[in-house]
LOLUM-954972 format. One record per residue (C-alpha): x, y, z; residue number from 1. Coordinates in pm, whole numbers, m for minus. Layout:
// residues N
{nugu {X, Y, Z}, NUM};
...
//
This chain:
// residues 379
{nugu {144, 1907, 2514}, 1};
{nugu {m126, 1770, 2745}, 2};
{nugu {m55, 1407, 2844}, 3};
{nugu {m394, 1361, 3012}, 4};
{nugu {m658, 1182, 2803}, 5};
{nugu {m999, 1344, 2768}, 6};
{nugu {m1316, 1137, 2807}, 7};
{nugu {m1350, 1073, 2434}, 8};
{nugu {m989, 958, 2404}, 9};
{nugu {m1025, 728, 2703}, 10};
{nugu {m1336, 572, 2548}, 11};
{nugu {m1141, 524, 2224}, 12};
{nugu {m856, 351, 2408}, 13};
{nugu {m1090, 132, 2612}, 14};
{nugu {m1294, 18, 2312}, 15};
{nugu {m981, m66, 2113}, 16};
{nugu {m822, m252, 2405}, 17};
{nugu {m1144, m451, 2456}, 18};
{nugu {m1162, m555, 2091}, 19};
{nugu {m795, m653, 2086}, 20};
{nugu {m848, m877, 2388}, 21};
{nugu {m1133, m1051, 2207}, 22};
{nugu {m994, m1059, 1851}, 23};
{nugu {m619, m1118, 1871}, 24};
{nugu {m372, m1384, 1978}, 25};
{nugu {m148, m1641, 1815}, 26};
{nugu {m426, m1859, 1671}, 27};
{nugu {m604, m1560, 1518}, 28};
{nugu {m279, m1421, 1373}, 29};
{nugu {m196, m1758, 1217}, 30};
{nugu {m542, m1793, 1062}, 31};
{nugu {m533, m1436, 930}, 32};
{nugu {m235, m1518, 708}, 33};
{nugu {m467, m1728, 493}, 34};
{nugu {m652, m1413, 379}, 35};
{nugu {m556, m1359, 17}, 36};
{nugu {m602, m983, 29}, 37};
{nugu {m475, m924, 385}, 38};
{nugu {m799, m772, 516}, 39};
{nugu {m1036, m945, 758}, 40};
{nugu {m1387, m841, 644}, 41};
{nugu {m1536, m899, 989}, 42};
{nugu {m1274, m681, 1156}, 43};
{nugu {m1311, m415, 888}, 44};
{nugu {m1683, m403, 952}, 45};
{nugu {m1619, m359, 1323}, 46};
{nugu {m1369, m80, 1253}, 47};
{nugu {m1635, 103, 1053}, 48};
{nugu {m1907, 39, 1311}, 49};
{nugu {m1688, 174, 1591}, 50};
{nugu {m1608, 487, 1389}, 51};
{nugu {m1236, 420, 1366}, 52};
{nugu {m1226, 449, 986}, 53};
{nugu {m1388, 793, 1020}, 54};
{nugu {m1152, 915, 1291}, 55};
{nugu {m917, 1108, 1060}, 56};
{nugu {m1190, 1204, 810}, 57};
{nugu {m1300, 1572, 828}, 58};
{nugu {m1639, 1639, 982}, 59};
{nugu {m1773, 1801, 663}, 60};
{nugu {m1752, 1461, 486}, 61};
{nugu {m1920, 1232, 741}, 62};
{nugu {m1606, 1197, 950}, 63};
{nugu {m1522, 1252, 1315}, 64};
{nugu {m1249, 1511, 1254}, 65};
{nugu {m1017, 1352, 1509}, 66};
{nugu {m669, 1489, 1578}, 67};
{nugu {m341, 1317, 1498}, 68};
{nugu {m309, 1247, 1871}, 69};
{nugu {m642, 1061, 1857}, 70};
{nugu {m514, 854, 1565}, 71};
{nugu {m193, 773, 1756}, 72};
{nugu {m385, 659, 2065}, 73};
{nugu {m603, 426, 1858}, 74};
{nugu {m309, 288, 1662}, 75};
{nugu {m114, 216, 1979}, 76};
{nugu {m390, m17, 2097}, 77};
{nugu {m418, m178, 1753}, 78};
{nugu {m42, m230, 1762}, 79};
{nugu {m80, m432, 2082}, 80};
{nugu {m317, m661, 1894}, 81};
{nugu {m91, m675, 1587}, 82};
{nugu {m358, m546, 1351}, 83};
{nugu {m227, m563, 993}, 84};
{nugu {m553, m469, 821}, 85};
{nugu {m506, m161, 595}, 86};
{nugu {m638, 97, 843}, 87};
{nugu {m320, 310, 837}, 88};
{nugu {m282, 315, 458}, 89};
{nugu {m650, 370, 378}, 90};
{nugu {m796, 558, 675}, 91};
{nugu {m490, 777, 745}, 92};
{nugu {m256, 804, 443}, 93};
{nugu {m518, 803, 169}, 94};
{nugu {m758, 1019, 372}, 95};
{nugu {m484, 1281, 405}, 96};
{nugu {m410, 1280, 32}, 97};
{nugu {m773, 1292, m78}, 98};
{nugu {m855, 1567, 172}, 99};
{nugu {m568, 1778, 37}, 100};
{nugu {m592, 1702, m335}, 101};
{nugu {m949, 1611, m432}, 102};
{nugu {m1231, 1866, m454}, 103};
{nugu {m1609, 1885, m458}, 104};
{nugu {m1820, 1575, m496}, 105};
{nugu {m1520, 1350, m563}, 106};
{nugu {m1357, 1446, m230}, 107};
{nugu {m1681, 1414, m34}, 108};
{nugu {m1772, 1083, m195}, 109};
{nugu {m1436, 916, m145}, 110};
{nugu {m1391, 1031, 215}, 111};
{nugu {m1748, 930, 299}, 112};
{nugu {m1696, 583, 154}, 113};
{nugu {m1371, 535, 346}, 114};
{nugu {m1542, 640, 670}, 115};
{nugu {m1826, 394, 602}, 116};
{nugu {m1582, 111, 530}, 117};
{nugu {m1706, 58, 174}, 118};
{nugu {m1392, 180, 0}, 119};
{nugu {m1024, 113, 66}, 120};
{nugu {m755, 314, m113}, 121};
{nugu {m379, 248, m140}, 122};
{nugu {m95, 474, m256}, 123};
{nugu {121, 349, m545}, 124};
{nugu {430, 572, m546}, 125};
{nugu {745, 360, m506}, 126};
{nugu {932, 234, m810}, 127};
{nugu {1235, 11, m866}, 128};
{nugu {1550, 183, m743}, 129};
{nugu {1372, 424, m509}, 130};
{nugu {1499, 491, m157}, 131};
{nugu {1182, 647, m13}, 132};
{nugu {1237, 977, m200}, 133};
{nugu {909, 1156, m256}, 134};
{nugu {1015, 1418, m511}, 135};
{nugu {1220, 1186, m732}, 136};
{nugu {1092, 1187, m1094}, 137};
{nugu {859, 898, m1173}, 138};
{nugu {917, 645, m1450}, 139};
{nugu {544, 572, m1483}, 140};
{nugu {435, 802, m1765}, 141};
{nugu {97, 973, m1810}, 142};
{nugu {14, 1069, m2170}, 143};
{nugu {m278, 1300, m2247}, 144};
{nugu {m536, 1143, m2477}, 145};
{nugu {m833, 1375, m2534}, 146};
{nugu {m1038, 1389, m2213}, 147};
{nugu {m828, 1116, m2053}, 148};
{nugu {m474, 1018, m1961}, 149};
{nugu {m297, 694, m2047}, 150};
{nugu {m67, 553, m1776}, 151};
{nugu {219, 316, m1857}, 152};
{nugu {494, 181, m1631}, 153};
{nugu {543, m20, m1311}, 154};
{nugu {513, 33, m937}, 155};
{nugu {663, m184, m665}, 156};
{nugu {576, m269, m303}, 157};
{nugu {235, m105, m302}, 158};
{nugu {131, m165, 58}, 159};
{nugu {m220, m307, 106}, 160};
{nugu {m298, m290, m266}, 161};
{nugu {m447, m644, m274}, 162};
{nugu {m742, m533, m58}, 163};
{nugu {m785, m188, m216}, 164};
{nugu {m1075, m79, m435}, 165};
{nugu {m896, 231, m567}, 166};
{nugu {m533, 333, m611}, 167};
{nugu {m363, 671, m592}, 168};
{nugu {m90, 642, m856}, 169};
{nugu {188, 895, m912}, 170};
{nugu {305, 940, m1269}, 171};
{nugu {519, 1179, m1472}, 172};
{nugu {328, 1430, m1684}, 173};
{nugu {515, 1625, m1948}, 174};
{nugu {572, 1983, m1828}, 175};
{nugu {420, 1924, m1482}, 176};
{nugu {668, 1703, m1298}, 177};
{nugu {449, 1428, m1163}, 178};
{nugu {81, 1410, m1080}, 179};
{nugu {m146, 1194, m863}, 180};
{nugu {m418, 993, m1038}, 181};
{nugu {m713, 803, m892}, 182};
{nugu {m740, 461, m1061}, 183};
{nugu {m971, 167, m983}, 184};
{nugu {m787, m161, m921}, 185};
{nugu {m988, m335, m1191}, 186};
{nugu {m898, m81, m1462}, 187};
{nugu {m819, m232, m1803}, 188};
{nugu {m445, m265, m1856}, 189};
{nugu {m359, m274, m1483}, 190};
{nugu {m208, m598, m1354}, 191};
{nugu {m162, m650, m980}, 192};
{nugu {79, m915, m850}, 193};
{nugu {8, m981, m482}, 194};
{nugu {245, m1129, m223}, 195};
{nugu {261, m1158, 158}, 196};
{nugu {508, m979, 384}, 197};
{nugu {661, m1161, 679}, 198};
{nugu {414, m1014, 929}, 199};
{nugu {110, m1143, 740}, 200};
{nugu {19, m814, 571}, 201};
{nugu {m4, m801, 190}, 202};
{nugu {164, m593, m75}, 203};
{nugu {170, m592, m455}, 204};
{nugu {360, m489, m763}, 205};
{nugu {170, m308, m1038}, 206};
{nugu {216, m323, m1413}, 207};
{nugu {34, m52, m1610}, 208};
{nugu {m8, m75, m1986}, 209};
{nugu {m198, 213, m2145}, 210};
{nugu {m436, 240, m1846}, 211};
{nugu {m706, 498, m1924}, 212};
{nugu {m785, 751, m1649}, 213};
{nugu {m1042, 1033, m1684}, 214};
{nugu {m886, 1380, m1670}, 215};
{nugu {m1116, 1455, m1373}, 216};
{nugu {m928, 1188, m1176}, 217};
{nugu {m599, 1371, m1207}, 218};
{nugu {m601, 1510, m853}, 219};
{nugu {m293, 1735, m843}, 220};
{nugu {55, 1783, m981}, 221};
{nugu {387, 1956, m919}, 222};
{nugu {467, 2117, m585}, 223};
{nugu {113, 2074, m453}, 224};
{nugu {133, 1698, m500}, 225};
{nugu {479, 1680, m341}, 226};
{nugu {370, 1884, m37}, 227};
{nugu {61, 1666, 6}, 228};
{nugu {271, 1350, m9}, 229};
{nugu {507, 1485, 260}, 230};
{nugu {214, 1564, 489}, 231};
{nugu {52, 1226, 425}, 232};
{nugu {379, 1044, 489}, 233};
{nugu {414, 1216, 824}, 234};
{nugu {59, 1125, 927}, 235};
{nugu {86, 760, 825}, 236};
{nugu {429, 739, 989}, 237};
{nugu {275, 858, 1316}, 238};
{nugu {8, 588, 1282}, 239};
{nugu {259, 313, 1211}, 240};
{nugu {503, 427, 1480}, 241};
{nugu {217, 428, 1728}, 242};
{nugu {144, 70, 1624}, 243};
{nugu {512, m11, 1682}, 244};
{nugu {497, 143, 2031}, 245};
{nugu {192, m67, 2117}, 246};
{nugu {356, m381, 1978}, 247};
{nugu {672, m313, 2181}, 248};
{nugu {483, m263, 2505}, 249};
{nugu {289, m584, 2446}, 250};
{nugu {612, m769, 2364}, 251};
{nugu {769, m647, 2690}, 252};
{nugu {470, m787, 2882}, 253};
{nugu {485, m1109, 2681}, 254};
{nugu {855, m1162, 2761}, 255};
{nugu {801, m1071, 3126}, 256};
{nugu {520, m1325, 3162}, 257};
{nugu {731, m1595, 3000}, 258};
{nugu {1028, m1521, 3228}, 259};
{nugu {802, m1564, 3532}, 260};
{nugu {650, m1891, 3408}, 261};
{nugu {948, m2068, 3249}, 262};
{nugu {1150, m2257, 3508}, 263};
{nugu {1508, m2378, 3489}, 264};
{nugu {1730, m2516, 3764}, 265};
{nugu {1432, m2514, 3999}, 266};
{nugu {1338, m2147, 3966}, 267};
{nugu {1182, m1901, 3716}, 268};
{nugu {1434, m1783, 3457}, 269};
{nugu {1335, m1426, 3545}, 270};
{nugu {1551, m1462, 3858}, 271};
{nugu {1866, m1494, 3646}, 272};
{nugu {2059, m1171, 3610}, 273};
{nugu {2121, m1213, 3237}, 274};
{nugu {1746, m1238, 3173}, 275};
{nugu {1681, m937, 3396}, 276};
{nugu {1929, m730, 3193}, 277};
{nugu {1754, m825, 2868}, 278};
{nugu {1412, m742, 3015}, 279};
{nugu {1535, m409, 3155}, 280};
{nugu {1670, m305, 2815}, 281};
{nugu {1335, m394, 2657}, 282};
{nugu {1147, m190, 2915}, 283};
{nugu {1367, 118, 2868}, 284};
{nugu {1356, 90, 2487}, 285};
{nugu {975, 76, 2483}, 286};
{nugu {953, 388, 2700}, 287};
{nugu {1204, 570, 2480}, 288};
{nugu {989, 482, 2178}, 289};
{nugu {674, 624, 2339}, 290};
{nugu {863, 943, 2432}, 291};
{nugu {986, 981, 2072}, 292};
{nugu {630, 942, 1947}, 293};
{nugu {508, 1214, 2186}, 294};
{nugu {788, 1446, 2072}, 295};
{nugu {686, 1399, 1709}, 296};
{nugu {322, 1471, 1794}, 297};
{nugu {433, 1795, 1960}, 298};
{nugu {595, 1911, 1634}, 299};
{nugu {353, 1749, 1386}, 300};
{nugu {157, 2068, 1316}, 301};
{nugu {462, 2297, 1320}, 302};
{nugu {673, 2443, 1038}, 303};
{nugu {765, 2185, 769}, 304};
{nugu {1137, 2181, 848}, 305};
{nugu {1081, 2122, 1220}, 306};
{nugu {820, 1852, 1173}, 307};
{nugu {1030, 1667, 913}, 308};
{nugu {1328, 1672, 1149}, 309};
{nugu {1109, 1544, 1433}, 310};
{nugu {980, 1271, 1201}, 311};
{nugu {1328, 1145, 1118}, 312};
{nugu {1438, 1156, 1484}, 313};
{nugu {1131, 960, 1592}, 314};
{nugu {1170, 703, 1313}, 315};
{nugu {1534, 638, 1412}, 316};
{nugu {1464, 607, 1787}, 317};
{nugu {1154, 389, 1744}, 318};
{nugu {1323, 162, 1490}, 319};
{nugu {1622, 105, 1719}, 320};
{nugu {1388, 45, 2013}, 321};
{nugu {1187, m206, 1810}, 322};
{nugu {1504, m396, 1724}, 323};
{nugu {1605, m413, 2091}, 324};
{nugu {1261, m523, 2206}, 325};
{nugu {1217, m784, 1933}, 326};
{nugu {1561, m938, 1959}, 327};
{nugu {1574, m941, 2338}, 328};
{nugu {1225, m1088, 2354}, 329};
{nugu {1335, m1377, 2135}, 330};
{nugu {1651, m1423, 2345}, 331};
{nugu {1443, m1450, 2663}, 332};
{nugu {1228, m1717, 2502}, 333};
{nugu {1531, m1904, 2369}, 334};
{nugu {1473, m2132, 2069}, 335};
{nugu {1098, m2116, 2122}, 336};
{nugu {1107, m1744, 2041}, 337};
{nugu {1140, m1797, 1665}, 338};
{nugu {855, m2047, 1637}, 339};
{nugu {512, m1961, 1506}, 340};
{nugu {345, m2092, 1823}, 341};
{nugu {480, m1814, 2045}, 342};
{nugu {351, m1457, 2034}, 343};
{nugu {697, m1299, 2057}, 344};
{nugu {785, m1417, 1705}, 345};
{nugu {478, m1241, 1568}, 346};
{nugu {571, m917, 1747}, 347};
{nugu {926, m942, 1614}, 348};
{nugu {811, m983, 1254}, 349};
{nugu {563, m697, 1280}, 350};
{nugu {824, m460, 1425}, 351};
{nugu {1067, m564, 1151}, 352};
{nugu {817, m470, 878}, 353};
{nugu {704, m144, 1043}, 354};
{nugu {1062, m17, 1058}, 355};
{nugu {1089, m33, 679}, 356};
{nugu {765, 135, 577}, 357};
{nugu {788, 492, 442}, 358};
{nugu {1157, 530, 528}, 359};
{nugu {1397, 299, 712}, 360};
{nugu {1672, 395, 959}, 361};
{nugu {1937, 445, 691}, 362};
{nugu {1712, 679, 494}, 363};
{nugu {1621, 890, 796}, 364};
{nugu {1980, 905, 924}, 365};
{nugu {2094, 1039, 586}, 366};
{nugu {1802, 1281, 570}, 367};
{nugu {1865, 1408, 922}, 368};
{nugu {2235, 1456, 848}, 369};
{nugu {2147, 1677, 552}, 370};
{nugu {1913, 1905, 748}, 371};
{nugu {2181, 2097, 937}, 372};
{nugu {2168, 2217, 1300}, 373};
{nugu {1837, 2215, 1489}, 374};
{nugu {1664, 2539, 1580}, 375};
{nugu {1638, 2638, 1950}, 376};
{nugu {1271, 2528, 1952}, 377};
{nugu {1372, 2172, 1868}, 378};
{nugu {1634, 2127, 2138}, 379};
//
């Protein structure tokens, strides 16, 4: 793996860093929570203008055809600025699913609209009682009705659904396991209950009662749908872990600056050994997280078993690192660290939420334990 950035990647990093310097900070983060759908329209327009929404979109559908490494570099910078707009769910996760499952004009149209910033799409897969299992049978049922399907059931914790225009909904189809359907958020019979998460992002629960979906919007079913969901989960996990790495590195800098400025007993608290130990652990944890992300990127295009193992390893390491960075950062700030006026509390909440999206530590530990010994290539 080449750790040197090419000219295009460096431009991507520089443009993202510049925007985050101009459009982030405690006051902006506090104001953003007032957005009812969790998406800042001005920021979204800038994302589209800069080409970031087209980064993961294939070139044959008005996209830039960027690599997963390109996505990770961008997301790292957005993580520093604590971006919670639905760029990972729409421009990475949904792009991956549509690229794999849709065909013809439907595929080209949806991907083109995502790249242009005119359409946001969220995945509705999780249901009550799930523990991040992809292949578990769905309780949402799809019944054939002439040239359409009728969907009935409920979905929970649909990330970024409040700002979405379309939903990718998984549902059980008799004789086919489950299938993926494309459904507009304003479809008759679909009720969306929105709520905020602790980092300011938005999620929703869905209730579907006899929701009519054209047969042409049944994108895939069975093993093809399951394989596509696994691939999409890996890609969005890379994006979110890259955001976590960026947030950690910014939190380390935030805590370091505070330790240099805050004085006690006539000197900066950064001179106290206990504070230095906390800061050193944060620094090491953030570097371990970046290394884990790089290892996952090295295996991301490999055989399914190797890449899934690398995914679980990276999720565990980055989640533990995020806990160390967030908690130690708050300890260095003392009581101020949990208040809304200090940036470290915002980084802590964001890292807390990122650790639980698309598989938490407990899920990945159990999954890794069931995979058996690693192959020589993975050691």
